[in-house]
C-alpha positions as CSV (number, residue, x, y, z in Angstrom):
1,M,29.1,33.5,-37.0
2,K,30.9,36.4,-35.6
3,N,29.4,37.5,-32.4
4,S,29.1,41.1,-31.2
5,W,31.2,42.7,-28.3
6,Y,30.4,45.3,-25.0
7,I,30.1,48.5,-19.7
8,L,29.2,50.8,-17.0
9,S,30.1,54.3,-15.8
10,F,30.7,55.8,-12.4
11,I,30.8,59.3,-11.0
12,I,31.9,60.1,-7.4
13,V,30.6,63.3,-5.9
14,L,32.3,64.6,-2.7
15,F,30.5,66.9,-0.3
16,S,32.5,68.7,2.2
17,C,31.5,70.7,5.3
18,Q,33.6,73.2,7.1
19,K,32.9,74.7,10.5
20,K,33.7,78.4,10.6
21,E,33.2,80.7,13.6
22,G,30.7,78.4,15.2
23,A,28.5,78.1,12.1
24,K,28.4,75.5,9.3
25,E,29.1,76.8,5.9
26,K,27.8,74.9,2.9
27,K,30.3,74.1,0.2
28,S,29.3,73.4,-3.5
29,P,29.5,69.7,-4.5
30,V,32.8,68.9,-6.2
31,K,33.0,66.3,-8.9
32,T,36.1,64.3,-9.6
33,E,37.4,64.7,-13.1
34,A,36.4,62.0,-15.5
35,K,39.2,59.7,-16.2
36,S,40.6,59.7,-19.7
37,Y,41.6,56.0,-19.6
38,A,40.4,52.6,-18.5
39,I,42.3,50.1,-16.3
40,I,42.5,46.5,-17.3
41,S,44.1,43.8,-15.1
42,G,43.9,40.2,-14.2
43,T,45.5,36.8,-14.8
44,I,45.7,34.6,-17.9
45,K,46.9,31.1,-17.0
46,N,48.5,28.6,-19.4
47,S,49.0,31.0,-22.3
48,K,51.4,30.0,-25.0
49,E,52.3,33.6,-25.6
50,D,53.5,36.3,-23.2
51,Y,50.9,38.9,-24.3
52,F,47.5,39.4,-25.7
53,I,46.0,42.1,-28.0
54,F,43.2,44.5,-27.2
55,L,41.4,45.3,-30.5
56,G,38.9,48.0,-31.0
57,K,37.9,51.1,-33.0
58,H,41.0,53.3,-33.3
59,I,43.0,51.0,-30.9
60,N,45.2,48.0,-31.3
61,Q,47.2,47.6,-28.1
62,R,49.5,44.8,-26.9
63,I,49.0,43.8,-23.2
64,D,52.1,42.0,-21.8
65,L,51.7,39.1,-19.4
66,R,54.1,38.6,-16.5
67,E,55.7,35.2,-15.8
68,D,52.7,34.2,-13.6
69,G,50.2,35.3,-16.2
70,S,49.2,38.5,-14.5
71,F,48.8,41.8,-16.2
72,L,48.0,45.4,-15.6
73,D,47.6,48.2,-18.1
74,T,45.7,51.2,-19.1
75,L,43.6,51.8,-22.3
76,K,42.6,55.1,-23.8
77,I,39.2,54.5,-25.4
78,S,38.3,57.1,-28.0
79,V,35.1,55.4,-29.2
80,V,32.8,53.6,-26.8
81,T,31.7,50.5,-28.6
82,T,32.1,46.7,-28.6
83,N,35.8,45.6,-28.9
84,G,37.7,42.4,-28.5
85,I,40.7,40.8,-26.9
86,K,42.8,38.3,-28.9
87,I,44.5,35.6,-26.8
88,N,46.4,32.8,-28.6
89,K,44.5,33.4,-31.9
90,T,41.2,33.3,-30.1
91,Q,39.2,36.5,-30.0
92,I,36.5,37.2,-27.4
93,P,34.2,40.2,-27.1
94,I,34.8,43.0,-24.5
95,Y,33.1,46.3,-23.8
96,I,35.1,48.9,-22.0
97,K,35.2,52.7,-21.7
98,N,37.3,55.3,-20.0
99,G,36.8,55.3,-16.2
100,D,36.3,51.5,-16.0
101,N,38.5,49.2,-13.9
102,L,38.0,45.7,-15.3
103,N,39.6,42.6,-13.9
104,I,39.8,39.5,-16.1
105,T,40.8,35.9,-15.1
106,A,41.0,32.9,-17.4
107,D,42.7,29.6,-17.9
108,L,43.5,28.8,-21.5
109,N,43.3,25.1,-20.8
110,N,39.5,25.7,-20.5
111,F,38.9,28.7,-22.7
112,P,36.7,30.7,-23.1
113,E,34.5,28.8,-20.5
114,S,36.9,29.8,-17.7
115,I,36.6,33.6,-18.2
116,S,35.6,35.5,-15.1
117,Y,35.1,39.3,-14.7
118,N,35.3,41.5,-11.6
119,G,35.4,45.3,-11.0
120,I,33.8,48.2,-12.8
121,G,32.4,46.7,-16.1
122,A,32.1,43.2,-14.8
123,I,28.3,43.1,-15.1
124,E,28.3,44.2,-18.8
125,N,31.1,41.9,-19.8
126,T,29.5,38.9,-18.1
127,Y,26.3,39.6,-20.1
128,L,28.4,40.0,-23.3
129,L,30.2,36.7,-22.6
130,A,26.9,34.9,-22.1
131,Q,25.8,36.1,-25.6
132,Y,29.1,35.0,-27.1
133,M,29.0,31.6,-25.4
134,Y,25.4,31.0,-26.5
135,G,26.4,31.6,-30.1
136,L,29.5,29.4,-29.7
137,N,27.6,26.5,-28.1
138,Q,24.9,26.7,-30.8
139,G,27.7,26.1,-33.4
140,R,29.2,23.3,-31.4
141,S,26.0,21.5,-30.8
142,S,25.0,21.4,-34.5
143,D,26.6,18.6,-36.6
144,T,24.8,19.8,-39.7
145,S,25.8,23.2,-41.2
146,I,22.9,25.6,-41.0
147,Y,23.3,26.4,-44.6
148,Q,22.7,22.8,-45.6
149,L,19.2,22.8,-44.0
150,D,15.9,23.0,-46.0
151,Q,14.1,26.3,-45.8
152,E,11.6,25.2,-43.1
153,S,14.4,23.8,-40.9
154,F,16.5,26.9,-41.5
155,N,13.7,29.3,-40.5
156,K,13.1,27.2,-37.3
157,K,16.8,27.3,-36.4
158,I,16.9,31.1,-36.8
159,E,13.8,31.6,-34.6
160,E,15.3,29.4,-31.9
161,Y,18.5,31.4,-32.0
162,K,16.5,34.7,-31.7
163,I,14.6,33.3,-28.7
164,G,17.8,32.2,-27.0
165,L,19.4,35.7,-27.4
166,D,16.3,37.4,-26.0
167,S,16.2,35.0,-23.0
168,I,19.8,36.1,-22.1
169,D,18.7,39.8,-22.0
170,G,16.0,38.8,-19.4
171,L,18.6,37.3,-17.1
172,Y,20.7,40.5,-16.6
173,Q,19.5,43.7,-14.9
174,N,20.8,47.2,-15.1
175,I,22.9,46.7,-18.2
176,N,24.2,49.8,-19.8
177,P,21.6,51.0,-22.4
178,N,24.4,51.7,-24.9
179,L,25.6,48.1,-24.7
180,L,22.1,46.7,-25.1
181,E,21.6,48.8,-28.2
182,L,25.0,47.7,-29.6
183,T,24.3,44.0,-29.0
184,K,20.8,44.3,-30.5
185,K,22.1,46.0,-33.7
186,Q,24.9,43.5,-34.0
187,N,22.6,40.5,-33.5
188,I,20.2,41.8,-36.1
189,K,23.1,42.4,-38.5
190,S,24.6,38.9,-37.9
191,I,21.2,37.1,-38.3
192,G,20.6,39.1,-41.5
193,F,24.1,38.1,-42.8
194,I,23.3,34.4,-42.1
195,Q,19.9,34.7,-43.9
196,N,21.4,36.4,-46.9
197,L,24.3,33.8,-47.1
198,Y,21.7,31.0,-46.9
199,K,19.9,32.5,-49.9
200,T,23.1,32.8,-52.0
201,T,24.3,29.3,-51.1
202,K,21.0,27.5,-51.1
203,A,21.4,26.2,-54.6
204,S,25.0,25.1,-54.0
205,F,24.0,23.1,-50.9
206,K,21.0,21.6,-52.7
207,N,23.4,20.4,-55.4
208,Q,25.7,19.1,-52.7
209,R,22.9,17.0,-51.2
210,E,22.2,15.5,-54.6
211,V,25.9,14.6,-55.1
212,L,26.3,13.1,-51.7
213,K,23.4,10.8,-52.3
214,K,25.6,9.2,-54.9
215,L,28.8,9.2,-52.8
216,V,27.6,6.3,-50.6
217,K,29.4,3.3,-49.1
218,G,31.0,1.0,-51.7
219,V,31.2,3.5,-54.5
220,P,34.7,4.2,-55.9
221,S,36.1,7.4,-54.4
222,P,36.9,10.4,-56.6
223,K,40.7,10.8,-56.9
224,F,43.3,13.4,-56.8
225,T,46.7,13.4,-58.5
226,N,50.0,15.3,-58.0
227,Y,49.3,17.2,-54.8
228,E,52.5,18.5,-53.3
229,N,53.4,17.2,-49.8
230,Q,55.3,19.1,-47.1
231,H,58.6,17.8,-48.4
232,G,58.0,18.9,-52.0
233,K,57.1,15.4,-53.4
234,L,54.0,15.0,-55.7
235,V,51.5,12.5,-54.2
236,S,48.3,10.9,-55.6
237,L,45.4,9.1,-53.8
238,D,46.3,5.8,-55.6
239,D,49.7,5.9,-53.8
240,F,47.9,4.8,-50.6
241,K,45.9,1.9,-52.2
242,G,46.0,-1.2,-50.0
243,N,45.4,0.8,-46.9
244,Y,42.4,2.4,-45.3
245,V,42.7,6.2,-45.9
246,F,41.3,8.9,-43.7
247,I,41.3,12.3,-45.4
248,E,41.1,15.6,-43.5
249,V,40.3,18.7,-45.6
250,W,41.1,21.8,-43.7
251,G,42.4,25.4,-44.0
252,T,45.1,27.1,-41.9
253,W,42.4,29.2,-40.2
254,I,40.6,26.1,-38.9
255,K,41.0,26.2,-35.1
256,E,40.2,22.5,-34.7
257,Y,43.8,22.0,-36.0
258,T,45.6,24.9,-34.5
259,E,44.1,24.5,-31.0
260,N,43.7,20.7,-30.8
261,S,47.0,19.5,-32.4
262,K,47.9,17.4,-29.4
263,I,44.5,15.6,-29.5
264,L,44.8,15.0,-33.2
265,N,48.3,13.7,-33.0
266,D,47.5,11.4,-30.1
267,F,44.6,10.0,-32.0
268,K,46.7,9.3,-35.1
269,G,49.4,7.8,-32.9
270,K,47.1,5.0,-31.8
271,Y,46.9,3.8,-35.4
272,A,50.6,4.4,-36.3
273,H,51.3,0.7,-36.9
274,K,47.9,-0.1,-38.5
275,N,46.9,-0.4,-42.1
276,I,45.4,3.1,-42.2
277,R,46.9,6.3,-43.5
278,F,46.0,9.9,-42.5
279,I,46.1,12.4,-45.3
280,T,45.5,16.1,-44.6
281,L,44.6,18.3,-47.6
282,C,45.1,22.0,-47.2
283,A,42.5,24.1,-49.1
284,D,44.3,27.5,-48.8
285,N,44.5,29.2,-52.1
286,K,44.9,32.5,-53.8
287,A,41.3,33.5,-52.8
288,S,42.0,33.0,-49.1
289,S,45.6,34.2,-49.0
290,G,46.2,36.7,-51.9
291,T,48.8,34.5,-53.7
292,I,49.4,30.8,-54.0
293,S,53.0,31.2,-52.8
294,F,51.8,32.9,-49.6
295,A,49.1,30.3,-49.1
296,K,51.7,27.5,-49.4
297,Q,54.0,29.3,-46.9
298,K,51.1,29.7,-44.4
299,W,50.4,25.9,-44.8
300,K,54.0,25.0,-44.1
301,N,54.2,27.4,-41.1
302,A,51.0,25.9,-39.6
303,I,52.3,22.4,-39.9
304,E,55.6,23.3,-38.2
305,K,54.2,25.7,-35.5
306,N,51.4,23.3,-34.4
307,N,53.6,20.1,-34.8
308,L,50.9,18.4,-37.0
309,N,51.5,14.8,-37.8
310,G,50.3,12.9,-40.9
311,N,50.7,13.2,-44.6
312,H,50.2,16.8,-45.5
313,L,49.2,17.7,-49.0
314,F,48.7,21.2,-50.6
315,I,45.7,21.4,-53.0
316,G,46.6,24.7,-54.6
317,N,44.6,25.6,-57.7
318,D,43.5,22.0,-58.5
319,R,40.0,22.1,-56.8
320,Q,38.5,19.1,-58.7
321,F,38.7,16.8,-55.7
322,L,36.8,19.3,-53.6
323,I,34.2,19.7,-56.4
324,D,33.8,15.9,-56.8
325,Y,33.1,15.6,-53.1
326,Q,31.1,18.9,-53.0
327,I,33.2,20.2,-50.1
328,L,31.6,23.6,-49.4
329,T,32.5,24.0,-45.7
330,L,35.6,23.1,-43.7
331,P,36.7,20.9,-42.0
332,R,35.5,17.8,-43.9
333,Y,36.5,14.2,-43.3
334,I,36.4,11.2,-45.7
335,L,37.1,7.6,-45.0
336,I,38.1,5.2,-47.9
337,D,38.7,1.4,-47.8
338,P,41.9,-0.4,-49.1
339,K,40.3,-0.9,-52.5
340,G,39.7,2.8,-53.0
341,K,36.0,2.7,-52.3
342,I,34.1,5.1,-50.0
343,I,33.2,4.1,-46.5
344,D,32.0,7.5,-45.3
345,A,32.0,10.7,-47.4
346,Q,31.1,12.7,-44.3
347,A,33.0,11.0,-41.6
348,P,33.2,12.3,-38.0
349,S,36.0,14.5,-36.7
350,P,39.0,12.8,-34.9
351,I,38.2,14.8,-31.8
352,K,34.8,13.1,-31.6
353,P,34.2,9.6,-30.1
354,E,32.1,8.6,-33.1
355,L,35.2,8.2,-35.2
356,T,36.8,5.7,-32.8
357,K,33.5,3.7,-33.0
358,L,33.7,3.8,-36.8
359,F,37.3,2.7,-36.8
360,N,36.4,-0.2,-34.5
361,T,34.2,-1.6,-37.3
362,L,37.2,-1.7,-39.7
363,N,39.6,-4.6,-40.3
364,L,42.6,-2.7,-39.0
365,K,45.7,-4.7,-38.4
């Protein structure tokens, strides 16, 4: 779910008194002129890039990082609303307006958990970050897609989510009313989107549950044929018969690959000389990329840029394997035995310890 994004204003009034001919003369209060810009500064450690992007309504500005990760820049905010900053492909919410002076520190080795705010606007952005992290952690803690739940379980999950968001509001005092209104509207909109999507996909996931009941351990796996690999060669599932096969179905937008490539490569490296083959199926197609040729180029770029190991295959327009396994959400993992029979049609992710435990039950040699 996309989460919503959000700050504080300050006016300094100066009073001056001047003594003239032994008597005090009152002067009218003088207001400083409202600043027509905001200041953003801080330090971003361990970034792979030397910049990040500030994204907002009528603004798209590059913020350069110095060698030590520090930065300092000004922003001219024409519309006070929730915005975002995009760092190494990860976008986090931010709320800022002219007159603010916001300091941000973060370590991308522990991101976004390491984000810290100081200065004018810190209170609002700490509140906004809490909302963002709540939504992020809800997604991380659920192994079952919310769209796969039955109606009663789905309704319960939505109510729990609403209660969690409301509890965050109670933890923060003196939040800018504009920000509270923006977050409330965005949360209502996001929850409504989830509810509508659940209604439209309910039948599909019901069908998926019925199909998965048949794709149990010991059943012959559905097959694919003539998928193109990263070297241009056509490959079929039967080419790997005689080995265990772990299939990863993903898309180039899946952060589990783009941000955890080292973890994935290290995991596969442990089994490099074992009788198991790792196959990665890219589901990018015309619908996600505009054209098949562009989708294929994105796939090749993602493999190279993120140094992804394994046997990479491009699905393209042949979606039958995805249909046979009822793959409606990504990523999805499948484990097959050397005879081509299913071990687990919904296997754990390589970044989770459960997969290592499952592999330990196999006759790997």
